[in-house]
ZAMARGU-4260 file (C-alpha; in steps of 0.2 Angstrom, whole numbers, plus 5000, padded with zeros to 4 digits):
<rodrens>
0) 5282/5381/4545 | 5289/5379/4561 | 5285/5365/4573 | 5290/5365/4592 | 5296/5351/4599
5) 5286/5351/4618 | 5295/5344/4633 | 5284/5333/4639 | 5281/5335/4659 | 5290/5325/4673
10) 5278/5311/4678 | 5275/5316/4698 | 5269/5299/4701 | 5287/5290/4692 | 5294/5300/4701
15) 5298/5285/4712 | 5299/5272/4701 | 5287/5257/4705 | 5295/5241/4715 | 5296/5226/4706
20) 5282/5214/4703 | 5286/5201/4714 | 5291/5217/4727 | 5273/5222/4726 | 5266/5205/4725
25) 5273/5202/4743 | 5267/5221/4749 | 5249/5218/4745 | 5249/5202/4750 | 5255/5206/4768
30) 5245/5222/4766 | 5228/5210/4764 | 5234/5197/4778 | 5231/5213/4790 | 5217/5220/4784
35) 5200/5219/4778 | 5188/5231/4771 | 5168/5233/4777 | 5159/5223/4764 | 5172/5207/4767
40) 5167/5206/4784 | 5148/5211/4782 | 5147/5195/4768 | 5156/5184/4781 | 5145/5189/4796
45) 5128/5186/4783 | 5136/5169/4781 | 5140/5164/4797 | 5157/5161/4794 | 5165/5153/4806
50) 5182/5159/4814 | 5179/5177/4812 | 5174/5188/4826 | 5171/5206/4823 | 5176/5216/4840
55) 5169/5236/4839 | 5187/5245/4852 | 5176/5261/4854 | 5166/5268/4871 | 5151/5263/4879
60) 5146/5280/4872 | 5150/5275/4855 | 5144/5257/4853 | 5127/5265/4858 | 5128/5278/4842
65) 5131/5263/4833 | 5136/5247/4832 | 5139/5232/4819 | 5127/5218/4820 | 5136/5204/4827
70) 5150/5212/4836 | 5158/5210/4851 | 5162/5227/4863 | 5179/5229/4871 | 5185/5245/4872
75) 5204/5244/4868 | 5209/5250/4884 | 5201/5236/4891 | 5205/5222/4879 | 5217/5212/4888
80) 5206/5212/4903 | 5191/5205/4895 | 5197/5196/4877 | 5202/5179/4888 | 5185/5178/4891
85) 5176/5184/4879 | 5185/5177/4863 | 5192/5159/4861 | 5209/5163/4855 | 5207/5152/4839
90) 5197/5165/4829 | 5202/5180/4819 | 5199/5194/4827 | 5192/5208/4818 | 5193/5225/4826
95) 5184/5240/4820 | 5186/5260/4829 | 5177/5277/4820 | 5183/5275/4802 | 5200/5280/4793
100) 5203/5297/4803 | 5206/5284/4819 | 5219/5272/4824 | 5211/5265/4838 | 5206/5249/4826
105) 5224/5248/4823 | 5230/5248/4844 | 5215/5236/4847 | 5222/5226/4832 | 5238/5226/4841
110) 5232/5222/4860 | 5223/5208/4851 | 5241/5201/4841 | 5252/5205/4857 | 5239/5190/4868
115) 5241/5178/4855 | 5226/5181/4843 | 5226/5183/4824 | 5218/5200/4822 | 5215/5212/4806
120) 5209/5227/4805 | 5192/5234/4796 | 5198/5248/4785 | 5187/5261/4782 | 5177/5256/4803
125) 5160/5263/4807 | 5161/5276/4796 | 5162/5267/4781 | 5150/5253/4787 | 5137/5264/4789
130) 5142/5276/4773 | 5139/5258/4762 | 5122/5259/4767 | 5123/5241/4780 | 5111/5240/4793
135) 5119/5243/4812 | 5112/5243/4828 | 5110/5259/4841 | 5104/5257/4858 | 5087/5261/4851
140) 5086/5246/4838 | 5091/5244/4819 | 5095/5257/4810 | 5100/5260/4792 | 5107/5274/4781
145) 5106/5277/4760 | 5122/5270/4750 | 5134/5287/4750 | 5136/5283/4731 | 5155/5289/4734
150) 5161/5272/4742 | 5148/5261/4734 | 5137/5258/4720 | 5118/5265/4723 | 5111/5249/4719
155) 5116/5241/4734 | 5125/5229/4722 | 5141/5225/4728 | 5155/5233/4719 | 5163/5215/4716
160) 5182/5223/4714
</rodrens>
């Protein structure tokens, strides 16, 4: 009987070694300083947490099509003009745009930071707000779509991650 020894395939994941734990911790902590997800933003809005304001940075047409209840509408191009009269500089601004394929929320957060506001970007944007089954407002009133089970548990209960 002959046995054949197999050489394990090289790892694509490990072709670049993982960062040292301390470096990884610093990286992930920094990401959380810049980002918030839709579930956390919703939880803060529902709880009425002070010190947080959500800003929709999309166009007037996009705002009318649907937006997060309680959000303030300031298109990115108008942040420098409108923020001083609409946003308290001591609150943390959480910006959002359409979704992961759009960097409008990043540009909006940058504009707020340049004005001296603490700012975070809501990752997932309006797309993931809707896909997670959260209510949104339109020009016609409040609406809500079924939960996309690729983004959240069908039960509607938080994933608790």
